[in-house]
Structure formats: C-alpha cells, structure tokens
All heavy atoms as an XYZ file, in Angstrom:
519
protein
N       0.830     -1.173      0.000
C       0.000      0.000      0.000
C       0.882      1.246      0.000
O       1.790      1.369      0.811
C      -0.896     -0.020      1.227
C      -1.791      1.179      1.355
S      -2.817      0.999      2.818
C      -4.199      1.911      2.297
N       0.616      2.166     -0.905
C       1.424      3.364     -1.021
C       0.999      4.411     -0.002
O      -0.168      4.517      0.338
C       1.288      3.965     -2.423
C       1.885      3.097     -3.490
C       1.818      3.757     -4.845
O       1.785      4.993     -4.905
O       1.788      3.022     -5.838
N       1.964      5.166      0.469
C       1.669      6.266      1.368
C       1.178      7.446      0.544
O       1.574      7.636     -0.592
C       2.913      6.666      2.151
C       3.367      5.615      3.118
C       4.544      6.090      3.905
C       4.981      5.031      4.890
N       6.108      5.451      5.685
N       0.310      8.244      1.135
C      -0.199      9.421      0.461
C       0.694     10.600      0.813
O       0.708     11.066      1.935
C      -1.639      9.700      0.892
C      -2.215     10.928      0.220
O      -1.813     11.230     -0.910
O      -3.078     11.578      0.841
N       1.485     11.055     -0.159
C       2.354     12.203      0.045
C       1.664     13.414     -0.558
O       1.294     13.415     -1.720
C       3.717     11.985     -0.616
C       4.445     10.818     -0.040
N       5.049     10.854      1.190
C       4.643      9.567     -0.504
C       5.590      9.691      1.445
N       5.358      8.888      0.432
N       1.475     14.441      0.252
C       0.804     15.640     -0.213
C       1.833     16.627     -0.731
O       2.839     16.891     -0.088
C       0.004     16.288      0.940
O      -0.891     15.304      1.447
C      -0.773     17.478      0.461
N       1.569     17.146     -1.909
C       2.462     18.107     -2.529
C       1.705     19.396     -2.781
O       0.539     19.380     -3.144
C       3.009     17.568     -3.859
C       3.813     16.304     -3.691
C       3.254     15.062     -3.948
C       5.127     16.349     -3.265
C       3.986     13.903     -3.792
C       5.870     15.191     -3.103
C       5.290     13.977     -3.374
O       6.026     12.837     -3.219
N       2.380     20.486     -2.606
C       1.793     21.786     -2.884
C       2.276     22.257     -4.244
O       3.276     21.762     -4.759
C       2.193     22.808     -1.801
O       3.616     22.944     -1.818
C       1.735     22.358     -0.419
N       1.584     23.209     -4.850
C       2.008     23.700     -6.164
C       3.452     24.201     -6.187
O       4.110     24.135     -7.209
C       1.038     24.840     -6.443
C      -0.170     24.513     -5.646
C       0.344     23.824     -4.409
N       3.962     24.646     -5.056
C       5.315     25.185     -4.999
C       6.414     24.140     -4.971
O       7.590     24.482     -5.071
N       6.075     22.886     -4.841
C       7.136     21.877     -4.765
C       7.032     20.851     -5.894
O       7.270     19.667     -5.702
C       7.179     21.209     -3.391
C       5.963     20.359     -3.098
O       5.060     20.267     -3.906
N       5.948     19.737     -1.943
N       6.742     21.319     -7.074
C       6.615     20.455     -8.241
C       7.910     19.699     -8.524
O       7.884     18.514     -8.849
C       6.206     21.264     -9.481
O       4.997     21.959     -9.176
C       5.991     20.382    -10.677
N       9.034     20.373     -8.398
C      10.316     19.713     -8.646
C      10.521     18.562     -7.674
O      10.924     17.466     -8.075
C      11.477     20.706     -8.541
C      12.878     20.103     -8.715
C      13.019     19.464    -10.092
C      13.928     21.172     -8.519
N      10.227     18.781     -6.401
C      10.385     17.725     -5.405
C       9.494     16.537     -5.731
O       9.903     15.383     -5.615
C      10.072     18.238     -3.992
C      10.241     17.192     -2.906
C      11.639     16.624     -2.836
O      12.606     17.353     -2.869
N      11.758     15.305     -2.772
N       8.277     16.799     -6.177
C       7.362     15.718     -6.546
C       7.928     14.920     -7.716
O       7.911     13.699     -7.710
C       5.987     16.272     -6.903
C       4.991     15.165     -7.219
C       3.642     15.687     -7.653
N       3.799     16.343     -8.945
C       3.347     17.557     -9.241
N       2.713     18.266     -8.351
N       3.537     18.073    -10.437
N       8.460     15.612     -8.702
C       9.038     14.935     -9.869
C      10.245     14.089     -9.488
O      10.393     12.956     -9.963
C       9.427     15.956    -10.938
S       8.037     16.738    -11.734
N      11.102     14.637     -8.640
C      12.283     13.898     -8.187
C      11.855     12.656     -7.401
O      12.382     11.556     -7.616
C      13.212     14.804     -7.342
C      14.308     13.991     -6.674
C      13.802     15.906     -8.206
N      10.881     12.814     -6.522
C      10.395     11.679     -5.733
C       9.768     10.614     -6.613
O      10.002      9.414     -6.420
C       9.380     12.152     -4.692
O      10.011     12.921     -3.704
N       8.965     11.043     -7.579
C       8.332     10.088     -8.495
C       9.384      9.314     -9.292
O       9.259      8.106     -9.487
C       7.382     10.806     -9.455
C       6.127     11.338     -8.774
O       5.863     10.961     -7.609
O       5.421     12.140     -9.406
N      10.420     10.013     -9.728
C      11.497      9.379    -10.485
C      12.265      8.399     -9.599
O      12.553      7.266    -10.012
C      12.431     10.440    -11.046
S      13.755      9.767    -12.054
N      12.590      8.816     -8.384
C      13.319      7.951     -7.454
C      12.533      6.674     -7.182
O      13.077      5.571     -7.226
C      13.591      8.683     -6.141
C      14.325      7.833     -5.120
C      14.560      8.547     -3.808
O      13.627      9.206     -3.287
O      15.689      8.441     -3.297
N      11.245      6.819     -6.935
C      10.410      5.654     -6.657
C      10.379      4.719     -7.866
O      10.496      3.501     -7.720
C       8.994      6.081     -6.286
C       8.103      4.909     -5.944
C       6.729      5.363     -5.533
C       5.836      4.162     -5.223
N       4.486      4.574     -4.847
N      10.240      5.274     -9.047
C      10.193      4.460    -10.268
C      11.492      3.683    -10.458
O      11.470      2.501    -10.830
C       9.916      5.342    -11.483
N      12.617      4.324    -10.186
C      13.913      3.650    -10.328
C      14.039      2.532     -9.300
O      14.487      1.424     -9.624
C      15.074      4.669    -10.205
C      16.413      3.957    -10.095
C      15.065      5.628    -11.377
N      13.637      2.793     -8.079
C      13.693      1.767     -7.034
C      12.815      0.580     -7.419
O      13.233     -0.579     -7.312
C      13.287      2.344     -5.663
C      14.362      3.306     -5.160
C      13.055      1.226     -4.644
C      13.968      4.111     -3.936
N      11.602      0.849     -7.882
C      10.703     -0.232     -8.296
C      11.309     -1.047     -9.433
O      11.247     -2.282     -9.425
C       9.348      0.339     -8.716
C       8.474      0.872     -7.584
C       7.289      1.634     -8.154
C       8.004     -0.258     -6.686
N      11.900     -0.380    -10.390
C      12.522     -1.070    -11.527
C      13.659     -1.985    -11.072
O      13.751     -3.137    -11.508
C      13.034     -0.043    -12.542
C      13.768     -0.660    -13.682
N      13.132     -1.314    -14.715
C      15.098     -0.749    -13.941
C      14.037     -1.766    -15.556
N      15.235     -1.435    -15.118
N      14.507     -1.468    -10.195
C      15.648     -2.265     -9.729
C      15.179     -3.423     -8.859
O      15.722     -4.530     -8.946
C      16.672     -1.366     -8.990
C      17.750     -2.193     -8.338
C      17.273     -0.366     -9.955
N      14.162     -3.200     -8.046
C      13.633     -4.304     -7.237
C      13.039     -5.395     -8.132
O      13.204     -6.588     -7.860
C      12.583     -3.795     -6.252
C      13.118     -2.992     -5.070
C      11.978     -2.360     -4.299
C      13.966     -3.869     -4.158
N      12.385     -4.988     -9.188
C      11.837     -5.958    -10.142
C      12.970     -6.741    -10.808
O      12.919     -7.966    -10.913
C      10.992     -5.234    -11.189
C      10.279     -6.103    -12.212
C       9.273     -7.033    -11.539
C       9.573     -5.221    -13.227
N      14.003     -6.027    -11.210
C      15.145     -6.652    -11.892
C      15.891     -7.627    -10.984
O      16.420     -8.630    -11.455
C      16.094     -5.552    -12.375
C      17.257     -6.046    -13.172
C      18.059     -4.914    -13.751
C      19.202     -5.474    -14.568
N      19.727     -4.526    -15.518
N      15.931     -7.335     -9.680
C      16.672     -8.175     -8.734
C      15.767     -9.132     -7.958
O      16.211     -9.744     -6.988
C      17.456     -7.303     -7.729
O      16.531     -6.511     -6.976
C      18.471     -6.428     -8.429
N      14.506     -9.232     -8.379
C      13.530    -10.093     -7.682
C      13.422     -9.758     -6.203
O      13.282    -10.648     -5.360
C      13.865    -11.573     -7.872
C      13.764    -12.001     -9.306
O      12.825    -11.635    -10.005
N      14.743    -12.757     -9.775
N      13.514     -8.477     -5.877
C      13.354     -8.035     -4.499
C      14.580     -8.208     -3.621
O      14.500     -8.005     -2.409
N      15.706     -8.556     -4.195
C      16.934     -8.737     -3.419
C      17.498     -7.352     -3.071
O      18.040     -6.659     -3.932
C      17.950     -9.551     -4.223
C      19.209     -9.848     -3.444
O      19.769     -8.974     -2.795
N      19.656    -11.089     -3.536
N      17.349     -6.966     -1.810
C      17.752     -5.630     -1.388
C      19.250     -5.404     -1.500
O      19.686     -4.301     -1.840
C      17.276     -5.349      0.038
C      15.771     -5.344      0.255
C      15.449     -5.036      1.708
C      15.082     -4.360     -0.672
N      20.033     -6.422     -1.209
C      21.479     -6.274     -1.309
C      21.887     -5.954     -2.741
O      22.637     -5.009     -2.995
C      22.188     -7.542     -0.817
C      23.676     -7.479     -0.981
C      24.459     -6.785     -0.069
C      24.302     -8.103     -2.056
C      25.843     -6.707     -0.223
C      25.680     -8.026     -2.228
C      26.442     -7.330     -1.307
N      21.382     -6.751     -3.692
C      21.727     -6.525     -5.096
C      21.156     -5.208     -5.610
O      21.814     -4.489     -6.369
C      21.220     -7.677     -5.967
C      21.922     -9.024     -5.791
C      21.260    -10.080     -6.668
C      23.402     -8.896     -6.112
N      19.945     -4.890     -5.187
C      19.314     -3.639     -5.622
C      20.125     -2.440     -5.145
O      20.391     -1.509     -5.917
C      17.886     -3.557     -5.101
N      20.544     -2.462     -3.900
C      21.345     -1.364     -3.359
C      22.676     -1.259     -4.096
O      23.136     -0.158     -4.407
C      21.573     -1.568     -1.858
N      23.259     -2.404     -4.398
C      24.530     -2.419     -5.125
C      24.363     -1.798     -6.518
O      25.181     -0.980     -6.942
C      25.039     -3.851     -5.229
C      26.456     -3.958     -5.731
C      26.962     -5.386     -5.650
O      26.660     -6.173     -6.576
O      27.635     -5.714     -4.655
N      23.292     -2.154     -7.211
C      23.035     -1.591     -8.534
C      22.787     -0.081     -8.470
O      23.175      0.659     -9.373
C      21.826     -2.270     -9.179
C      22.060     -3.651     -9.763
C      20.743     -4.265    -10.203
C      23.018     -3.574    -10.936
N      22.131      0.347     -7.400
C      21.831      1.774     -7.240
C      23.029      2.569     -6.720
O      23.021      3.800     -6.768
C      20.644      1.956     -6.283
C      19.296      1.460     -6.823
C      18.274      1.408     -5.696
C      18.827      2.349     -7.955
N      24.027      1.871     -6.200
C      25.205      2.552     -5.670
C      24.959      3.208     -4.327
O      25.569      4.226     -3.998
N      24.041      2.612     -3.542
C      23.741      3.136     -2.210
C      23.833      2.003     -1.203
O      23.874      0.830     -1.568
C      22.344      3.794     -2.146
C      21.227      2.778     -2.472
C      22.274      5.002     -3.067
C      19.825      3.330     -2.315
N      23.856      2.360      0.064
C      23.899      1.353      1.118
C      22.512      0.726      1.267
O      21.497      1.364      1.026
C      24.341      1.976      2.438
C      25.776      2.476      2.402
C      26.192      2.940      3.771
C      27.597      3.505      3.746
N      28.632      2.519      3.664
N      22.508     -0.525      1.676
C      21.249     -1.253      1.829
C      20.323     -0.566      2.829
O      19.104     -0.512      2.623
C      21.537     -2.698      2.265
C      20.328     -3.593      2.222
C      20.655     -5.040      2.515
O      21.852     -5.402      2.586
O      19.713     -5.819      2.678
N      20.886     -0.016      3.901
C      20.063      0.681      4.890
C      19.359      1.889      4.279
O      18.205      2.171      4.600
C      20.896      1.130      6.095
C      21.236     -0.017      7.010
O      20.599     -1.069      6.969
N      22.249      0.173      7.829
N      20.048      2.605      3.418
C      19.440      3.766      2.747
C      18.309      3.315      1.837
O      17.253      3.948      1.778
C      20.498      4.539      1.958
C      19.968      5.710      1.203
C      19.452      6.787      2.142
N      19.040      7.930      1.355
C      18.142      8.811      1.738
N      17.593      8.719      2.914
N      17.811      9.809      0.965
N      18.510      2.212      1.124
C      17.464      1.687      0.267
C      16.244      1.305      1.104
O      15.106      1.607      0.725
C      17.964      0.479     -0.527
C      16.941     -0.212     -1.424
C      16.336      0.765     -2.431
C      17.566     -1.402     -2.119
N      16.461      0.661      2.231
C      15.352      0.289      3.120
C      14.588      1.521      3.586
O      13.355      1.503      3.663
C      15.872     -0.501      4.325
C      16.325     -1.895      3.976
C      16.895     -2.596      5.206
C      17.429     -3.957      4.859
N      18.050     -4.626      6.015
N      15.308      2.600      3.890
C      14.654      3.850      4.293
C      13.754      4.381      3.180
O      12.628      4.811      3.427
C      15.693      4.927      4.627
C      16.461      4.683      5.891
C      17.607      5.678      6.069
O      17.765      6.588      5.225
O      18.350      5.529      7.051
N      14.256      4.361      1.960
C      13.482      4.881      0.821
C      12.286      3.978      0.519
O      11.198      4.453      0.193
C      14.366      5.028     -0.425
C      15.572      5.944     -0.250
C      15.268      7.236      0.471
N      14.392      8.108     -0.294
C      13.747      9.176      0.206
N      13.893      9.505      1.463
N      12.966      9.898     -0.547
N      12.462      2.664      0.639
C      11.365      1.717      0.440
C      10.272      1.980      1.461
O       9.082      2.010      1.124
C      11.886      0.266      0.525
C      12.704     -0.062     -0.723
C      10.755     -0.728      0.726
C      13.464     -1.368     -0.647
N      10.666      2.190      2.701
C       9.708      2.493      3.757
C       9.011      3.823      3.489
O       7.793      3.941      3.635
C      10.410      2.519      5.118
C       9.437      2.731      6.250
O       8.436      2.031      6.356
N       9.728      3.696      7.092
N       9.769      4.826      3.085
C       9.215      6.153      2.798
C       8.133      6.082      1.720
O       7.083      6.715      1.837
C      10.332      7.106      2.353
C       9.847      8.462      1.959
C       9.532      9.404      2.923
C       9.699      8.809      0.627
C       9.082     10.662      2.573
C       9.255     10.061      0.257
C       8.942     11.001      1.234
N       8.390      5.300      0.670
C       7.440      5.198     -0.431
C       6.373      4.129     -0.207
O       5.475      3.971     -1.021
C       8.182      4.912     -1.744
C       9.004      6.089     -2.198
C      10.387      6.002     -2.306
C       8.413      7.301     -2.510
C      11.144      7.073     -2.714
C       9.178      8.399     -2.913
C      10.529      8.261     -3.009
O      11.279      9.355     -3.410
N       6.490      3.389      0.885
C       5.495      2.364      1.189
C       5.499      1.215      0.202
O       4.459      0.639     -0.105
N       6.686      0.857     -0.273
C       6.822     -0.220     -1.256
C       6.807     -1.563     -0.537
O       7.510     -1.763      0.441
C       8.138     -0.049     -2.068
C       8.106      1.252     -2.843
C       8.361     -1.253     -2.981
C       9.424      1.619     -3.494
N       5.993     -2.494     -1.041
C       5.920     -3.844     -0.501
C       6.868     -4.737     -1.293
O       6.578     -5.099     -2.430
C       4.498     -4.357     -0.585
C       4.337     -5.783     -0.080
O       5.263     -6.289      0.586
O       3.293     -6.392     -0.370
N       7.986     -5.081     -0.705
C       9.012     -5.867     -1.412
C       8.567     -7.307     -1.687
O       9.120     -7.948     -2.578
C      10.310     -5.877     -0.617
S      11.129     -4.279     -0.619
N       7.585     -7.785     -0.969
C       7.114     -9.163     -1.167
C       6.567     -9.354     -2.575
O       6.596    -10.468     -3.110
C       6.040     -9.512     -0.141
N       6.110     -8.302     -3.206
C       5.552     -8.424     -4.552
C       6.617     -8.750     -5.608
O       6.273     -9.129     -6.724
C       4.813     -7.147     -4.944
C       5.714     -5.932     -5.071
C       4.933     -4.662     -5.391
O       4.031     -4.696     -6.207
N       5.285     -3.568     -4.742
N       7.884     -8.624     -5.250
C       8.959     -8.862     -6.206
C       9.605    -10.234     -6.061
O      10.481    -10.581     -6.831
C      10.037     -7.776     -6.073
C       9.498     -6.392     -6.286
C       9.275     -5.559     -5.215
C       9.177     -5.947     -7.553
C       8.760     -4.291     -5.398
C       8.664     -4.685     -7.754
C       8.454     -3.860     -6.672
N       9.193    -10.976     -5.063
C       9.808    -12.295     -4.816
C       9.256    -13.342     -5.756
O       8.158    -13.284     -6.219
C       9.573    -12.709     -3.350
C      10.284    -11.792     -2.392
C       9.977    -12.105     -0.936
O       9.144    -12.982     -0.660
O      10.575    -11.470     -0.079
C-alpha cells in the first residue's frame, strides 16, 4: 500500500524527483527479484538507505519475490 504524500504547487520539482526515485527503485527491485542487497549495489547506495526509501514510499518488497 502506497503512502499518500501531499504536494503543494510550490514543490513540483520535489514531486518529480520523488516520483522518479520511486520508479527507479521499483525497476531495480523488479530486476533483482526483491533482493535488497543486489538492488542497493546496482543503485550505488547502502542497503540501509534503500530500506529507508522503500519504507518512505510504502513499497511492498514481497511483490517482487
């Protein structure tokens, strides 16, 4: 279930960046079958940071297994 993030007209850039980040995370999770270690490695970030972003966007990793 996705979290509802409220955006104001003044933060259009932030919304676009967030939407892009989420799309990239979803793509990499799909490519790695939900393997967080491999996904983080492909993204060039630490696994803990990826977990934070997954939690922020309300992504259910079980759907990729």
